[in-house]
C-alpha positions in Angstrom: 0.0 -0.1 -0.1 1.5 3.4 -0.8 1.5 6.3 1.7 2.0 9.5 0.6 3.8 12.6 2.9 4.8 16.0 2.3 8.0 16.8 0.8 11.0 17.2 3.3 11.4 20.8 2.8 7.8 21.2 2.0 5.9 24.5 3.7 3.2 25.5 2.0 1.2 28.8 1.9 -2.2 29.2 1.0 -4.5 31.6 -0.8 -8.1 31.2 -1.8 -9.5 32.8 -5.1 -13.1 32.5 -6.0 -13.3 29.0 -5.6 -9.5 27.9 -6.5 -6.3 27.6 -4.5 -3.1 29.5 -5.2 -0.1 27.4 -3.1 3.4 28.7 -3.0 5.5 26.3 -1.3 8.7 28.3 0.7 10.9 24.6 0.1 11.0 24.9 -3.5 9.9 28.5 -4.3 7.3 27.1 -6.3 3.9 27.9 -7.0 0.8 25.6 -7.9 -2.8 27.0 -8.9 -4.9 24.0 -7.4 -8.6 23.0 -8.2 -10.3 22.2 -4.5 -10.0 18.2 -4.8 -5.8 19.1 -5.4 -6.2 21.6 -2.7 -8.2 19.5 -0.5 -5.4 16.4 -0.8 -2.6 18.7 0.0 -4.6 19.8 3.1 -5.0 16.0 4.3 -1.5 15.3 3.6 -1.0 18.5 6.0 -3.6 16.8 8.6 -1.5 13.4 8.6 -3.8 11.5 6.1 -1.4 9.1 3.8 -2.8 6.8 2.1 -5.1 7.2 -1.3 -8.7 5.8 0.7 -8.3 8.4 3.6 -7.0 11.8 1.9 -10.4 10.7 -0.3 -12.1 10.3 2.7 -11.1 14.2 4.0 -11.8 15.7 0.4 -15.2 14.0 0.2 -15.8 15.4 4.1 -14.2 18.7 3.4 -16.1 19.4 0.3 -19.2 17.7 0.9 -18.9 15.5 -1.9 -20.9 12.3 -3.0 -19.5 9.2 -3.6 -18.3 8.6 -6.9 -15.3 6.6 -9.1 -14.0 9.7 -10.9 -12.7 11.3 -7.3 -10.8 8.4 -6.5 -9.1 8.7 -10.2 -8.9 12.5 -10.2 -7.0 12.2 -6.6 -4.5 9.4 -7.9 -3.8 11.4 -10.9 -3.3 15.2 -8.8 -1.3 12.8 -6.2 0.6 11.5 -8.9 1.5 15.2 -11.2 2.0 16.4 -6.9 4.7 13.9 -7.0 6.3 14.5 -10.0 6.7 18.6 -9.0 8.4 17.1 -5.7 5.9 18.6 -3.2 5.1 15.4 -2.3 6.6 11.5 -1.6 5.0 8.2 -2.0 6.3 5.5 0.5 5.3 2.2 1.4 4.4 0.5 4.7 
């Protein structure tokens, strides 16, 4: 099972604009525009969630999204993207 976590130097700062998020990472100097799902995934990671299932459950609660298969796929793709740009890391437990 994959466990996700924020990158070791990741330190996020948040701004909310018209339903979307702008996130700045002190560790890398990167700025990211994110929709509520991807922002929710990062917030879930900040609060200690680590598995895709835990992240999905937290995002569903926070955004009040009913069960649908699309969210799981969107989160999996989003986590892969966030990993590629170095904001999060995957590990196994």
